[in-house]
C-alpha positions as CSV (number, residue, x, y, z in Angstrom):
1,M,-0.1,-0.2,-0.1
2,L,2.7,2.6,1.0
3,G,4.6,1.8,-2.5
4,V,1.4,2.6,-4.5
5,L,0.8,5.6,-2.4
6,V,4.1,6.7,-2.8
7,C,3.7,6.3,-6.9
8,L,0.2,7.9,-6.9
9,A,1.7,11.0,-5.0
10,Y,4.2,11.6,-7.4
11,P,3.7,9.6,-10.8
12,E,5.1,12.1,-13.3
13,V,8.5,11.7,-11.2
14,V,8.2,7.6,-10.9
15,F,7.5,7.4,-14.8
16,G,10.4,9.5,-15.7
17,S,9.0,12.7,-17.2
18,N,9.5,15.1,-14.5
19,T,11.9,15.7,-11.6
20,F,12.1,17.5,-8.4
21,F,13.8,20.8,-8.6
22,F,12.3,23.0,-5.6
23,R,14.7,25.0,-3.2
24,D,17.3,23.1,-2.3
25,F,17.2,20.3,-4.7
26,G,17.7,22.2,-7.6
27,F,20.7,24.1,-6.2
28,F,22.1,21.9,-3.8
29,G,21.6,18.3,-3.9
30,Y,21.3,17.8,-7.9
31,P,24.4,20.1,-8.5
32,L,26.7,18.1,-5.9
33,A,25.2,14.8,-7.3
34,H,26.2,16.2,-10.7
35,Y,29.9,16.7,-9.6
36,H,29.9,13.3,-7.5
37,R,29.0,11.3,-10.6
38,Q,31.3,13.5,-12.9
39,S,34.2,12.5,-10.4
40,F,32.9,8.8,-10.1
41,W,33.1,8.3,-13.9
42,Q,36.5,10.2,-14.3
43,G,38.0,7.8,-11.6
44,E,38.2,9.8,-8.9
45,I,37.2,10.4,-5.4
46,P,35.8,13.8,-5.3
47,L,37.8,14.7,-1.9
48,W,38.2,18.8,-3.2
49,N,35.7,21.0,-5.2
50,P,37.5,23.7,-7.0
51,L,34.6,25.2,-8.5
52,N,33.3,27.1,-5.6
53,N,34.8,29.1,-2.8
54,C,38.0,29.3,-4.4
55,G,38.1,25.7,-3.8
56,L,37.0,23.8,-0.5
57,P,36.8,20.1,0.7
58,F,33.9,18.2,-0.9
59,L,33.9,14.7,0.5
60,A,34.3,16.4,4.0
61,Q,31.4,18.2,4.0
62,W,29.4,14.9,4.9
63,N,25.9,15.7,3.3
64,T,27.6,15.1,-0.2
65,L,26.8,11.3,0.0
66,V,30.2,10.3,-1.4
67,L,30.9,7.5,0.3
68,Y,26.7,6.4,1.1
69,P,26.3,3.0,-0.4
70,G,23.2,4.2,-2.0
71,A,24.3,7.0,-3.9
72,L,25.9,4.0,-6.4
73,F,22.2,4.1,-8.0
74,Y,22.4,7.7,-9.0
75,L,26.0,7.1,-10.3
76,F,24.8,4.3,-12.7
77,V,21.5,5.4,-13.7
78,P,20.9,8.9,-15.6
79,L,20.8,11.0,-12.7
80,S,17.8,13.4,-13.8
81,W,15.4,10.6,-12.7
82,S,17.5,8.5,-10.4
83,L,18.3,11.2,-7.9
84,S,14.4,11.9,-7.4
85,M,13.8,8.0,-7.5
86,F,16.4,7.7,-4.7
87,C,14.6,10.2,-2.9
88,L,11.4,8.6,-3.1
89,G,13.2,5.2,-2.4
90,H,14.3,6.6,1.1
91,L,10.9,7.6,1.8
92,F,9.5,4.2,1.2
93,L,12.1,2.8,3.2
94,A,11.5,5.4,6.4
95,G,7.7,3.8,6.3
96,L,9.0,0.2,5.7
97,N,11.3,0.4,8.7
98,M,8.8,2.5,10.9
99,Y,6.7,-0.7,10.4
100,F,9.1,-3.1,11.5
101,L,9.8,-1.0,14.7
102,A,6.4,-0.5,15.7
103,F,5.4,-4.0,15.1
104,R,8.3,-5.0,17.2
105,W,7.0,-2.4,20.0
106,T,3.4,-3.5,19.9
107,G,3.0,-6.6,18.1
108,N,0.1,-5.3,16.3
109,R,-0.1,-5.2,12.5
110,L,-2.9,-2.5,11.9
111,A,-0.6,-0.5,14.5
112,A,2.6,-0.8,12.6
113,C,0.8,-0.2,9.1
114,T,-0.2,3.3,10.9
115,A,3.4,4.0,12.4
116,G,4.7,3.5,8.9
117,L,2.5,5.2,6.7
118,T,2.3,8.2,9.1
119,F,6.1,8.5,9.1
120,A,6.6,8.0,5.5
121,L,3.9,10.5,4.6
122,N,4.0,13.8,6.7
123,G,5.0,17.3,6.3
124,L,8.4,16.7,7.2
125,T,9.4,13.9,5.4
126,L,8.0,15.0,2.0
127,N,9.7,18.3,2.7
128,C,13.0,16.6,2.9
129,L,12.3,15.4,-0.4
130,M,14.2,17.8,-1.8
131,W,17.5,16.9,0.5
132,P,18.9,13.7,-0.7
133,N,21.0,13.4,2.6
134,N,18.1,14.3,5.1
135,I,15.8,12.1,3.9
136,A,18.0,8.9,3.5
137,A,19.0,9.7,7.0
138,L,15.4,9.6,8.1
139,G,14.6,6.4,6.0
140,W,17.5,4.5,8.2
141,M,16.4,6.0,11.3
142,P,13.5,3.7,12.6
143,L,15.7,0.7,11.2
144,V,19.0,2.2,13.6
145,V,16.7,2.5,17.0
146,L,15.5,-1.1,16.3
147,S,18.6,-3.1,15.4
148,V,20.8,-1.2,18.0
149,E,17.9,-1.7,20.8
150,R,18.1,-5.5,19.7
151,A,21.6,-5.4,20.0
152,W,21.5,-4.7,23.8
153,Q,18.8,-6.7,24.6
154,Q,20.1,-9.7,22.7
155,R,24.0,-9.9,23.5
156,T,24.3,-12.4,20.1
157,P,27.5,-11.1,18.1
158,K,25.2,-11.1,15.2
159,H,22.8,-8.4,16.3
160,M,25.9,-6.5,17.3
161,A,27.2,-6.7,13.8
162,A,23.7,-5.9,12.5
163,G,23.3,-2.9,14.8
164,A,26.6,-1.5,13.8
165,L,26.3,-2.3,10.1
166,I,22.5,-0.7,10.1
167,G,24.0,2.6,12.2
168,A,27.0,2.8,10.0
169,M,24.6,3.1,7.0
170,Q,22.8,6.0,8.3
171,M,25.9,7.7,9.4
172,L,27.4,7.8,6.0
173,T,24.0,9.4,4.9
174,G,25.6,12.9,6.1
175,A,22.7,14.2,7.9
176,P,24.6,15.3,11.4
177,E,21.5,16.4,13.3
178,L,19.2,13.7,12.3
179,I,21.9,11.6,13.1
180,V,22.7,12.8,16.6
181,F,18.8,12.7,16.9
182,T,18.7,9.2,16.6
183,W,21.4,8.5,18.9
184,S,19.7,10.8,21.3
185,I,16.7,8.8,21.2
186,L,18.5,5.5,21.8
187,A,20.4,7.1,24.9
188,A,17.0,7.9,26.4
189,L,15.7,4.4,25.8
190,L,18.7,3.0,26.8
191,A,18.8,5.1,29.9
192,V,15.3,4.1,30.9
193,E,16.2,0.3,30.6
194,V,19.0,0.6,33.1
195,V,17.1,2.6,35.4
196,R,14.1,0.0,35.6
197,R,16.5,-3.0,35.8
198,H,16.8,-4.6,39.1
199,E,19.5,-6.9,38.4
200,R,22.7,-6.7,36.0
201,R,21.6,-3.2,35.8
202,F,24.5,-2.0,33.1
203,Q,24.6,-5.2,30.6
204,P,22.6,-2.9,28.3
205,L,25.4,-0.5,28.5
206,L,28.2,-2.8,28.2
207,R,26.2,-4.1,24.8
208,F,25.4,-0.7,23.5
209,T,29.0,0.5,23.9
210,P,30.9,-1.8,21.3
211,V,28.0,-1.2,19.0
212,V,28.6,2.5,19.1
213,L,32.4,1.9,18.7
214,L,31.9,-0.2,15.6
215,V,29.7,2.3,14.1
216,A,32.6,5.0,14.3
217,A,35.1,2.4,12.9
218,L,32.5,1.5,10.1
219,S,32.0,5.3,9.4
220,A,35.7,6.9,10.2
221,A,36.9,7.5,6.3
222,Q,33.7,9.8,6.5
223,L,34.5,11.1,10.1
224,L,37.9,11.9,10.2
225,P,37.8,14.4,7.3
226,F,34.3,15.7,8.2
227,L,35.9,16.5,11.8
228,D,39.5,17.9,10.5
229,L,37.3,20.1,8.1
230,L,35.0,20.9,11.2
231,K,37.9,22.0,13.2
232,Q,39.0,24.0,10.2
233,S,35.8,25.6,9.5
234,Q,33.8,29.0,10.3
235,R,31.7,27.3,12.4
236,D,32.2,27.5,16.4
237,E,29.9,27.4,19.3
238,G,28.9,31.0,18.6
239,F,27.7,29.9,15.0
240,G,24.1,28.6,15.4
241,L,22.0,31.0,17.1
242,S,18.4,30.8,17.7
243,H,17.7,31.5,14.0
244,W,14.8,29.6,12.3
245,S,13.0,28.5,15.2
246,M,9.5,27.0,15.5
247,P,7.1,30.3,16.1
248,G,5.2,30.6,19.7
249,T,2.2,29.2,17.7
250,G,4.1,26.8,15.9
251,W,2.4,23.5,18.1
252,A,-1.0,24.5,16.6
253,N,0.5,23.7,13.3
254,L,0.4,20.2,14.4
255,L,-3.6,20.6,14.3
256,I,-4.0,23.3,11.4
257,P,-1.2,22.9,8.8
258,L,-1.8,26.5,7.7
259,F,-2.3,28.1,10.6
260,Y,-0.4,31.3,10.7
261,C,1.4,30.8,7.6
262,Y,1.9,32.5,4.3
263,E,2.0,31.7,0.6
264,G,5.6,31.6,-0.8
265,R,7.4,30.7,-4.1
266,H,5.3,28.6,-6.3
267,G,2.4,28.4,-3.9
268,V,4.1,26.3,-1.2
269,F,3.3,27.9,2.2
270,F,5.6,28.4,5.1
271,Q,5.7,29.9,8.8
272,V,7.0,33.3,9.2
273,D,9.8,32.7,11.8
274,Q,11.6,29.7,9.9
275,V,11.6,28.3,6.4
276,W,13.8,25.3,7.0
277,T,10.5,23.1,6.5
278,S,7.6,24.1,4.8
279,S,5.6,21.7,7.2
280,Y,6.0,19.1,10.0
281,Y,2.1,18.3,10.5
282,V,2.1,14.4,11.1
283,G,-1.7,13.8,10.3
284,I,-4.8,14.4,12.2
285,G,-5.3,10.9,13.1
286,T,-1.7,10.3,14.3
287,V,-2.3,13.2,17.1
288,T,-5.4,11.7,18.1
289,L,-4.2,8.3,18.2
290,A,-1.2,9.5,20.0
291,L,-3.3,11.2,22.5
292,A,-5.0,8.0,22.9
293,A,-1.9,6.2,23.4
294,F,-2.3,7.8,26.9
295,W,-5.8,6.2,28.2
296,R,-4.5,4.0,31.0
297,P,-1.1,3.0,29.5
298,R,0.1,-0.3,30.8
299,A,3.7,0.3,29.1
300,G,6.2,2.6,30.6
301,R,7.5,3.0,27.0
302,V,4.6,5.0,26.1
303,W,5.1,7.6,28.8
304,T,9.1,7.7,27.5
305,V,8.1,8.1,23.9
306,G,5.6,11.0,24.7
307,A,8.7,12.6,26.8
308,I,10.8,12.6,24.4
309,A,8.4,14.0,21.8
310,V,7.4,16.9,24.1
311,F,11.1,17.4,24.5
312,G,11.6,17.6,20.9
313,S,9.0,19.9,20.6
314,V,9.9,22.3,23.1
315,L,13.6,22.6,22.1
316,A,12.3,23.4,18.3
317,L,11.0,26.4,20.0
318,G,14.6,28.0,20.4
319,E,14.9,30.9,22.9
320,N,10.9,30.9,22.8
321,G,11.0,27.7,24.5
322,H,13.5,28.7,27.2
323,L,14.8,25.4,27.4
324,Y,17.0,25.4,24.4
325,A,19.2,28.8,25.7
326,W,19.5,27.1,28.8
327,L,21.0,23.7,27.3
328,Q,23.2,25.8,24.7
329,Q,24.7,27.5,28.1
330,L,24.9,24.1,29.4
331,L,26.6,22.3,26.3
332,P,27.7,25.2,24.4
333,Q,28.5,22.2,21.3
334,F,24.6,23.3,20.7
335,G,25.9,26.4,18.8
336,F,27.8,24.3,15.9
337,M,24.2,23.6,14.8
338,R,21.8,26.1,13.0
339,Y,17.9,26.3,13.1
340,P,16.6,25.0,16.6
341,V,13.3,23.9,14.5
342,K,15.2,20.6,13.3
343,F,14.4,19.5,16.5
344,V,10.7,18.6,15.6
345,T,12.4,15.9,13.8
346,I,12.2,14.3,17.3
347,T,8.9,14.9,17.7
348,V,7.6,13.9,13.9
349,F,9.7,10.5,14.9
350,C,7.8,9.7,18.0
351,L,3.9,10.7,17.3
352,P,3.7,7.9,14.7
353,L,5.0,5.3,17.2
354,L,2.4,6.8,20.0
355,A,-0.3,6.3,17.5
356,A,1.0,2.9,17.1
357,F,0.4,2.6,20.7
358,G,-3.1,4.1,20.6
359,V,-4.2,1.8,17.8
360,S,-2.8,-1.4,19.6
361,R,-5.4,-0.4,22.8
362,L,-8.4,-0.4,20.5
363,R,-8.1,-4.2,21.1
364,D,-7.9,-4.2,24.7
365,R,-11.0,-5.6,26.6
366,A,-11.3,-2.6,28.8
367,V,-11.7,-0.1,25.7
368,R,-13.9,-2.5,23.8
369,Q,-16.2,-2.7,26.7
370,C,-16.2,0.7,27.8
371,P,-19.0,2.9,26.5
372,W,-18.4,4.7,23.2
373,W,-18.7,8.0,24.7
374,R,-15.9,7.1,27.6
375,A,-13.6,5.1,24.8
376,P,-10.0,6.9,24.3
377,L,-10.6,7.4,20.4
378,P,-14.0,9.1,20.6
379,V,-12.8,11.6,23.6
380,A,-9.2,12.1,21.9
381,G,-11.3,13.0,18.9
382,A,-13.6,15.3,20.9
383,V,-10.3,17.0,22.6
384,V,-8.8,17.4,19.3
385,T,-12.0,18.9,17.6
386,L,-12.3,21.4,20.1
387,L,-8.5,22.2,19.8
388,I,-9.1,23.0,16.5
389,A,-12.2,25.0,17.0
390,G,-10.4,27.4,19.3
391,L,-7.4,27.9,17.3
392,L,-9.9,28.7,14.3
393,A,-11.7,31.5,16.5
394,F,-8.3,32.7,17.5
395,A,-7.4,32.9,13.7
396,Y,-10.4,34.8,13.1
397,Y,-10.2,37.5,15.8
398,V,-6.8,37.9,15.8
399,P,-5.5,37.4,12.4
400,P,-1.9,37.9,11.2
401,P,-0.7,41.2,9.7
402,W,-0.7,39.5,6.2
403,G,-3.9,37.9,6.6
404,A,-4.3,33.9,6.3
405,W,-8.4,33.3,7.4
406,K,-9.0,32.3,4.0
407,E,-6.5,29.7,3.9
408,T,-6.8,28.6,7.9
409,W,-10.7,27.8,8.1
410,P,-11.1,25.1,5.5
411,N,-7.8,24.1,6.4
412,G,-8.9,23.6,9.7
413,L,-12.1,22.2,8.9
414,G,-10.8,19.7,6.7
415,R,-8.7,18.3,9.5
416,A,-11.7,18.1,11.7
417,L,-13.5,15.7,9.0
418,F,-10.7,14.0,8.6
419,C,-10.1,13.2,12.0
420,W,-13.6,11.5,12.7
421,A,-13.7,10.1,9.3
422,I,-10.1,8.5,10.5
423,L,-11.6,7.4,14.3
424,G,-14.8,6.2,12.5
425,A,-13.0,3.8,10.2
426,L,-10.5,2.7,13.1
427,L,-13.5,1.8,15.4
428,M,-15.6,-0.4,12.9
429,A,-12.4,-2.2,12.1
430,C,-11.8,-2.9,15.7
431,R,-15.8,-3.7,16.3
432,L,-15.7,-5.9,13.5
433,G,-13.5,-8.2,14.6
434,R,-11.4,-10.1,12.1
435,T,-13.4,-10.2,9.1
436,Q,-13.0,-9.0,5.9
437,P,-15.4,-5.7,6.4
438,A,-12.8,-5.1,9.5
439,V,-10.1,-5.3,6.8
440,L,-11.9,-2.9,4.3
441,A,-12.1,-0.4,7.3
442,A,-8.6,-0.5,8.1
443,T,-7.6,-0.3,4.9
444,A,-10.4,3.0,4.4
445,A,-8.7,4.4,7.8
446,L,-5.0,4.2,6.4
447,V,-5.9,5.5,3.2
448,L,-7.7,8.7,4.6
449,M,-4.9,9.4,6.9
450,A,-2.5,9.3,3.6
451,I,-4.8,11.5,1.7
452,D,-4.6,13.7,5.0
453,A,-1.0,13.8,5.1
454,L,-0.6,14.3,1.0
455,K,-3.4,17.0,0.9
456,H,-2.9,18.9,4.3
457,A,-1.2,22.0,2.4
458,P,-0.6,22.6,-1.3
459,N,2.1,20.4,-3.1
460,Q,5.3,20.8,-1.0
461,N,7.8,19.3,-3.9
462,P,6.3,20.9,-7.3
463,T,8.0,19.3,-10.2
464,L,9.6,20.1,-14.1
465,P,10.2,18.2,-17.1
466,R,13.9,16.5,-16.4
467,T,15.1,18.7,-19.2
468,T,15.7,21.8,-17.1
469,L,18.6,20.0,-15.0
470,T,20.6,19.5,-18.5
471,P,24.2,20.4,-17.6
472,R,26.5,22.5,-19.7
473,I,23.5,25.0,-21.0
474,V,25.1,28.0,-19.6
475,R,27.5,29.9,-21.4
476,L,30.1,32.7,-20.8
477,N,32.8,34.3,-23.0
478,P,35.5,33.4,-22.3
479,Q,34.5,30.3,-20.3
480,P,35.2,30.7,-16.7
481,T,37.2,27.4,-15.6
482,H,39.3,26.0,-12.9
483,G,42.8,27.2,-13.7
484,K,41.6,29.9,-15.8
485,S,39.5,32.5,-14.5
486,R,36.1,32.9,-11.8
487,A,32.8,34.6,-12.1
488,L,30.9,36.0,-9.3
489,I,27.5,36.5,-8.6
490,S,26.9,39.9,-6.6
491,K,24.7,39.8,-3.5
492,S,22.3,42.0,-5.2
493,A,21.5,39.4,-8.0
494,Y,21.6,36.8,-5.3
495,L,18.7,38.6,-3.6
496,R,17.0,39.3,-6.6
497,I,16.8,35.8,-7.4
498,Q,15.2,34.6,-3.7
499,T,12.9,37.5,-3.8
500,S,11.7,38.5,-7.0
501,F,10.2,34.9,-8.6
502,S,7.7,34.6,-11.4
503,S,4.7,32.2,-11.3
504,Q,6.3,30.1,-13.8
505,A,8.7,27.4,-11.8
506,M,10.9,26.8,-15.2
507,N,11.4,30.5,-15.7
508,D,12.7,30.7,-12.4
509,L,15.1,27.7,-12.3
510,L,16.7,28.4,-15.6
511,A,17.2,32.2,-14.7
512,G,18.9,31.0,-11.3
513,R,21.3,28.7,-13.2
514,A,22.0,31.5,-15.6
515,A,22.8,33.6,-12.9
516,L,25.1,30.9,-11.6
517,F,23.3,30.7,-8.3
518,P,24.9,28.4,-5.8
519,N,25.5,25.8,-6.4
520,A,24.2,25.6,-10.0
521,N,27.5,26.3,-11.3
522,L,28.7,22.7,-11.1
523,L,26.2,21.6,-13.5
524,D,27.8,23.8,-16.0
525,D,31.8,23.2,-15.1
526,I,31.9,26.9,-14.3
527,S,34.3,28.4,-11.6
528,I,32.8,30.7,-9.4
529,V,33.8,32.7,-6.3
530,N,30.6,31.8,-4.4
531,G,28.7,28.9,-3.0
532,F,26.4,27.3,-0.6
533,Y,27.8,24.8,1.5
534,S,27.7,23.9,5.2
535,L,31.0,24.2,6.3
536,N,33.7,26.5,4.6
537,P,37.4,27.1,5.6
538,R,37.6,29.6,8.3
539,E,40.2,32.0,6.8
540,E,38.2,32.1,3.1
541,Q,35.3,33.3,4.9
542,D,37.1,35.8,6.5
543,I,37.7,37.5,3.1
544,S,34.7,36.5,1.2
545,G,31.9,36.7,3.8
546,P,32.0,40.4,4.3
547,W,32.7,41.3,0.9
548,F,30.9,39.1,-1.4
549,K,27.7,39.8,0.4
550,R,27.6,43.2,-0.1
551,T,24.3,44.9,-1.9
552,D,26.1,48.2,-3.0
553,G,28.3,46.4,-5.3
554,A,31.5,48.3,-3.6
555,Y,33.8,45.1,-4.2
556,P,37.5,45.7,-3.5
557,T,38.9,45.9,-7.3
558,N,42.5,44.4,-6.3
559,L,41.2,41.4,-4.7
560,L,38.5,40.9,-7.4
561,D,41.6,40.8,-9.8
562,F,43.7,38.4,-7.3
563,L,40.8,35.8,-7.4
564,G,41.0,36.0,-11.1
565,V,37.3,37.4,-11.2
566,A,36.6,37.8,-15.1
567,H,32.6,37.8,-15.1
568,I,30.5,39.7,-12.4
569,S,26.9,40.1,-12.2
570,S,25.6,42.8,-14.5
571,A,23.6,45.5,-12.5
572,G,20.7,45.6,-15.2
573,S,20.5,41.5,-15.2
574,V,20.5,38.8,-12.6
575,F,21.2,36.2,-15.3
576,E,24.0,38.4,-17.4
577,F,27.3,39.2,-16.5
578,D,29.8,42.2,-17.3
579,L,32.9,41.1,-18.3
580,R,36.1,42.1,-16.2
581,T,39.6,42.4,-18.4
582,N,41.9,43.3,-15.7
583,A,41.8,39.9,-13.7
584,M,45.0,38.1,-12.7
585,P,45.7,34.6,-13.9
586,F,45.3,32.0,-11.1
587,V,49.1,31.8,-10.6
588,S,51.4,34.7,-10.5
589,T,55.0,35.3,-9.2
590,G,57.8,37.8,-8.3
591,Q,55.9,39.9,-5.3
592,R,57.3,41.4,-2.5
593,P,56.4,39.5,0.9
594,V,54.6,41.4,3.5
595,Y,54.3,39.8,7.0
596,A,51.4,40.7,9.0
597,S,49.4,39.4,11.5
598,H,45.9,37.2,11.0
599,D,44.0,40.2,11.8
600,V,46.2,42.9,10.0
601,S,46.4,40.8,6.9
602,M,42.4,40.3,7.0
603,S,41.4,43.9,7.3
604,I,44.0,45.2,4.5
605,I,43.0,42.4,2.2
606,R,39.4,43.1,2.9
607,E,39.2,46.6,2.7
608,G,41.0,46.4,-0.6
609,E,44.1,48.2,0.2
610,F,46.7,45.5,-0.5
611,H,48.4,45.4,-4.2
612,P,48.3,41.6,-5.4
613,R,50.7,42.3,-8.3
614,D,53.6,43.7,-6.3
615,E,53.1,42.1,-2.6
616,V,51.8,39.2,-1.0
617,Y,50.7,38.9,2.3
618,L,52.3,36.3,4.6
619,P,51.9,35.0,8.5
620,V,54.6,36.7,10.8
621,E,55.8,32.9,12.1
622,V,56.7,31.9,8.7
623,K,59.5,34.9,7.9
624,P,62.3,32.8,9.2
625,V,62.1,30.3,6.4
626,V,61.3,32.5,3.4
627,I,64.4,34.0,2.0
628,V,62.7,36.3,-0.7
629,T,63.0,39.7,0.6
630,N,61.9,42.0,-2.2
631,R,59.9,41.8,-5.6
632,T,61.7,39.6,-7.8
633,E,62.0,38.9,-11.7
634,A,60.0,35.5,-12.5
635,R,57.6,34.3,-14.8
636,I,55.1,31.5,-15.1
637,V,55.9,29.6,-18.3
638,S,52.8,27.6,-17.7
639,S,50.1,26.2,-15.5
640,T,47.6,23.3,-15.7
641,F,44.9,23.0,-13.2
642,A,43.1,19.7,-12.0
643,A,40.7,19.2,-9.3
644,H,43.3,17.4,-7.3
645,H,46.8,18.8,-8.4
646,A,48.2,21.4,-10.5
647,T,51.3,21.6,-12.3
648,I,53.1,24.9,-12.4
649,E,56.4,25.8,-14.7
650,V,58.2,29.0,-13.4
651,Q,61.3,30.6,-14.2
652,A,63.0,32.6,-11.8
653,D,66.3,34.7,-11.7
654,Q,66.6,34.7,-8.0
655,P,64.1,33.1,-4.9
656,S,60.5,34.0,-5.6
657,L,57.5,33.4,-4.4
658,V,54.5,31.6,-6.7
659,V,51.0,32.6,-5.3
660,I,48.3,30.5,-6.1
661,A,44.9,32.2,-6.1
662,Q,43.6,28.8,-4.4
663,T,41.9,28.1,-1.0
664,C,44.9,27.2,1.4
665,Y,44.0,24.1,2.9
666,P,46.3,21.7,5.6
667,R,45.5,18.7,3.2
668,W,47.4,20.4,0.3
669,R,51.0,19.2,-0.3
670,A,53.7,21.2,-2.3
671,F,56.6,19.7,-4.3
672,V,59.1,21.8,-6.4
673,D,61.1,19.5,-8.8
674,G,59.8,16.4,-7.0
675,R,60.6,17.5,-3.5
676,R,58.4,18.5,-0.6
677,A,58.4,22.0,-0.2
678,L,56.5,24.5,2.3
679,G,53.2,25.4,1.4
680,L,52.5,29.1,2.8
681,R,49.4,30.6,3.4
682,A,49.4,33.6,1.0
683,N,47.1,36.7,1.4
684,H,45.8,35.4,4.2
685,A,43.7,32.5,3.2
686,Y,45.3,31.3,-0.3
687,Q,48.4,29.5,-1.3
688,A,52.0,30.2,-1.9
689,V,55.3,28.3,-2.5
690,Q,58.9,29.1,-2.4
691,V,61.0,28.2,-5.3
692,P,64.9,28.7,-5.9
693,A,66.5,30.7,-8.6
694,G,65.9,28.6,-12.0
695,Q,63.9,27.0,-14.0
696,H,61.2,24.8,-11.7
697,T,58.1,22.6,-11.9
698,V,56.0,23.3,-8.9
699,K,53.2,20.5,-8.3
700,L,50.4,21.0,-5.5
701,V,48.6,17.5,-4.8
702,Y,45.7,16.9,-2.5
703,H,46.4,14.4,-0.2
704,D,43.9,13.6,2.5
705,S,46.0,11.5,4.8
706,H,42.3,11.7,7.6
707,F,40.3,10.1,4.3
708,H,43.1,7.2,3.8
709,R,43.6,6.6,7.7
710,G,39.7,6.4,8.4
711,A,39.5,4.1,5.1
712,L,42.0,1.4,6.7
713,I,39.9,1.9,9.5
714,S,36.8,1.2,7.9
715,V,37.7,-1.6,6.1
716,L,39.1,-3.2,9.6
717,A,35.6,-2.7,11.1
718,L,34.1,-4.0,8.3
719,V,36.0,-7.3,8.5
720,G,35.3,-7.3,12.2
721,C,31.6,-7.5,11.9
722,G,31.9,-9.9,9.0
723,V,33.4,-12.3,11.9
724,L,31.1,-11.5,14.5
725,W,28.5,-12.0,11.9
726,R,29.5,-15.3,11.6
727,R,30.4,-16.2,15.3
728,Q,27.5,-18.3,16.8
729,G,26.2,-18.1,20.8
730,K,26.4,-15.2,23.0
731,F,29.1,-13.0,24.5
732,P,29.4,-14.4,28.4
733,I,29.0,-10.5,29.5
734,R,29.1,-10.0,33.3
735,E,29.1,-7.1,35.3
């Protein structure tokens, strides 16, 4: 049923005529997958991306899915169809895995079907179709909880190996926050298990720890480069403030999805204070069943899951809920994560499970013998209906400034009707026992839940013909390619693309591509100064952050020259570029070294007071090893650049500095005539190499030792899991 419903929801995607494109799918997920695929067929592991931000790590971003095994699907199958199907496949996987988890917890197949269907088809998971990494992480989330819980409950080697392998699959999807949420839920369940035990209390913890270590080891090839980039990146404990929190009225959107929302681009509705997700509505039937689960609950797990759900929804409020601010003071690491609204994922995960407990209660003898007006479902339905009526009255008498009553009241009325239709079908299914009419009634309830989820708001994922994502349709003259020149999209053009949109989605997408809206340049192999990535090398952001976000167009000319900017957004049109004729080549030589501290060099370069043709700023600490003291007579004979290496021929009459306008990152190695040379940080964020007099060959090679060490650890851990899988019996674990 779930597979059929997914196909009916997006038939044009399944049958290949259209593709997703909305928001980050078209300008983030798809370009990154294209670059990954291109590198794969060139026989390379994409460790470095030279086409954005003057170069930055690619695999280490984590959300690029380079090491996720499921990415093989879109590497081998045409991307314009396969990436959308990759997302829909993980949507199906999310529902299937939630079914398995709910069935293990309740032992009731109808309850498990309810949980699986509502976890796959809700506002948050449907919104996450635009992020391949997020929907993949959500797809594995229930199975990670199930398999790791089984690993600590049953100490067989096979269960430990299974838990580790499944946990590693989610770990490689590259959705750090969702992964943290998954393991936080597991930690909460483990803590309850430990507290409730009277004998051998810490045995579950002793079984849980090896699984965690195995997951980390299996994922080391991805985690070590990521942690290295995180250490070198612009993110710190103060990076993520309470930006994009759930608004104070956000809980009402669990009952009325369009409550206090406004219509955004292409008819998709958003809350005013956050646009990370267009919806987190899990279905009115799900909320009602979750309330019914607390009617005389016998299982402590109901209270545990309920507490986790409330905890997630309070944290999603950010500073509006006070708990987030308190935890941020207690755990400063919260600052590495943006957007507190992401914590609503925990609530969306827990509510389908609570709904499953609510369905399983319907077969209890006490419930079946209870008068209908005192039964849990009708009582919960009445409470939900009264809440909807109260919210509608509030929206009518206290409307938002932009006005939303005409969308709110039919949306709320529809939810109330769906609530009673679903409850009626479920009550009929449970009263009729194990008969064919009961099966039909249960099926009707599930179909109504699916329709409610899919139609609770206008289409969250509009589609376009696949041809709109055809690569290499943008042409500039001369074409800005790696090693030759770059283009720059100005902040004013960036804002106009974001805020000025037409009613035609195709026009918007094509305009964004023509404007090289980050990261659409990857589809056309065009090198640009801008980019949109989670992590950027800190020093590069020091330079580009303040200047390349200005709206007045007052960019420092000397800096643009040094970075090789040959094209800049035209003031008259967002998808046209003005040619700059004074851009410097990627590689220059002969400059006089100037030594300055971190802050001084950053200030001078950002303010445009330096002259890159005559001088190069170096850190003070390298002065003892640099023998160049003044301008020199030297020239670049030739230079060739690829993604992970460069070869430069230089002729120098005396020792000179070779300056490369590419982001300096510790994983780059420099060689002069085959011998290892010291790579210098030049002009605060870029590269330089010192060469002696004469003609020499300078080579730059990207060598990520963290990736190589991590790959070795991952292979050894995989062998260890294979040994565990073949081992019979149980571990003799004692406290």
